[in-house]
C-alpha positions, 0 to 999 in steps of 0.5 A: 517511468514515474518515481516511486516513494515510500512515506515513513508510515507505509514503511512502519505498516509493512513492518507492523504486517510482517511482524504480525504475520510472523508469529504464525508463519515466517514464510507466509509473512515474507510471501505477503510482503513480497507480493505487497511490494511487487504490486507497488512496483507495478505503479512505476509503469501503470501509476493510474492503475488503482482506483480512486480511494472511496473515503477521500474522493480526490483523484490524486489519492488512489489505492491498489488491493493485494491480498486483502491489503489496501495500499494507498498512495498519492500521485502527484507527478510522483507516487508516494505510498501513504499507507498499507492496511488490512481491508478489515481495518478502519480507513485512517482519517489521518491521511 
């Protein structure tokens, strides 16, 4: 099992997603955040399950899609969740 960590940016992303969705439906916000976190946890057992991020094209940068959100992570012996954003948003160029 591989160790999994969150970058502070990814934690802030989760917080922003939750508060944005919560404005319309607190239950839906909780459901989406739970699904994202569950998807992330699967990386511990299957760290290479995500595709290589097309915008970066380096094998250590991968992503999963969950409920329309892109979960970008780096795999270098450990997993670091870098950012989480909706697929309709532009890819953050400062990674």
